[in-house]
Phi, psi and omega in degrees: 000137176269142176257150180286141176303136180285140180258113174254142180286133174268144178305138177294132177284134177297142173311137176269154174171187182295151179292143184291149185263144180296155181293326184088165186300316181295303186291333180288316175295318176300319176306311186291324174299314180291331174298313180301310184303312180306307179301318179295323178293312180300320176291324179297314177292326170300319178293328171303310185293327188273311183243005175083007174228157175271178178299312184299321183293319177296319182302314183294317178304315180296321182292316178291329172297331180271340185219075175302134177085026179286150181276153181294327182293319183289322173300314176301318176295322180294319185277354182061037173238167178287135184311323181294334176292327183278340181306314181292319180294316182296321177300311181299317182295322182291321178296328185269011179070022178265331184230154174239125182257136174223162176273144175296129170303328186269341179212092184306343177287330184279133174268136168245146193238149168215160176281144166276175178296326170307315174294318173304318183293322183286320170316314188284339178302136176243334185261149183067030181245160168305315182305311183295323174294323178290319178301323177295312178305307178299324179295336179278003185237149177291157188301316181306315176295322178296320181296316176292322175294315173303323174299308183300316187291319174302309178298328176291319182293315182296326177291326180285334180290340184291000000 
């Protein structure tokens, strides 16, 4: 009786082609930015599942918690977004009972925001948040490096806003 020849897998040969070139400073930096962006989005999704808010929603709650009665326009300026971008987020947080919106007594066109007790509870959380992960990373670096990194990111943001 003949036996079938045994089939062993041979290691797959890497595709041949030109050697990878170094990314260079711009592509290398962009790769790092995309890595941060991906990590922020992933942590934000986990935070939404765990505590009920995304990273951007918590950022708004943190800012309102620090400045009760803050105007929507001021929030937009701090976050570097157009006020219309922030409108939907503020509306969602209000519908979920995390923020209270009221008209400014001096200018009824201005909306002012404060936290509800439920919003204050989320503002008070420290573990399992995007902010906690950022804090841990920044605490592992010398202050000067954090300042330089913040300066680079601010310059980049201003450059992209043009």
